[in-house]
N, C-alpha and C positions, 0 to 999 in steps of 0.2 A: 696612509694611516694604518699600517699593518697592526700596530699595537692595539688600536681600538677594536678591531674585529675580534681579537683575543679576549678583550673584556666582555664583549657581548656573547661570545661563544661560551666563556666560563659561566656567564649568568643565564645563558639560554634565553636571552631576551634581546630584542633590538633596541636601538636608542629611543625610538618613539614609544616602545612598551615601557622602558625604564622611566621616561618622562611621565607617562600616563600613571604608572604605579606610584611615582613620587608625588604627583598631584593629589592622589587620593589621601596622602598623609596630611594634607592641609584642608580637607573638606570642611572641617568644623571651625575654620579660622576665617578672618575677614579677607577681603580682596587684596589688601596691601600685603599681608603675610603670604597669601597664595602666590602673588607676583614675585616676592622675594625668594620664595621656595623654588619657583621655576627658574628664575635667573641663576640661583646658585647651582641647580642641577645641570643646567646647560653648561655653565662654567666648569663644574666638576667633570662632566663627561668629556669636555674638550681638553682638560688638563690632567686627567688621571693616568696612571701607568696602565700597562697591559693587564695587571692584576686587579684593576679597579681601586687603586689607592692613590690618594692625593697627598703629595709631600709639600705642603705650603703652610705657612703660619697663618693664624687668624688675621694678623695685621696685613700680611701680603694679600690675602683674599679680600679683606674690606677695602684695601686700596685699589686692587684690580677691578672690583665691582662697584666702587664708589657707594658702598653700603655702610651703614653705621655698625659698630661693634655689637650693639644691643640687638639690632635686626638680624645680623648673621647668627648670633648666639641663639636667638629664638628659633631660627630655621634649623640649625644643627640639633638643638635639643628636641624639636619636633620629630625630625628624621631619625634621631637616635631612639627616642621613646617608642616610635613605631617600628623599630628594628630594621630600618631601611639602610642605615649607615651605622658604623661604629667609630669611636674615637679612642685612640690609644697611643701614648708616647709621641704626641705631636703629629700623628697621621690621621687621615679620615679615609675610611674604606667602605665600600659597598658590601653588604652581607650577600654572599654568594648563595644562589639557590642550589640545593642539592638535587 
């Protein structure tokens, strides 16, 4: 998985650190939403490009994760509001740390 190391190198964080950071975005939410957030981030990290970008539709993601559209939308909105991810033109990307 050479591409994945490039993601973490760009972010200057390892996978466990990214998961830990993403979990903090859900601290003020219930257990169900925290679980959905973690499931999405594990999926994201396994499927993103070396630049930290995921090229999948919401429908593909909900099918892959067996998650409702509403649950996924809430996860994405939370991560976006906390500026952990961005969504633009059908892609989802991680905000890179400078």
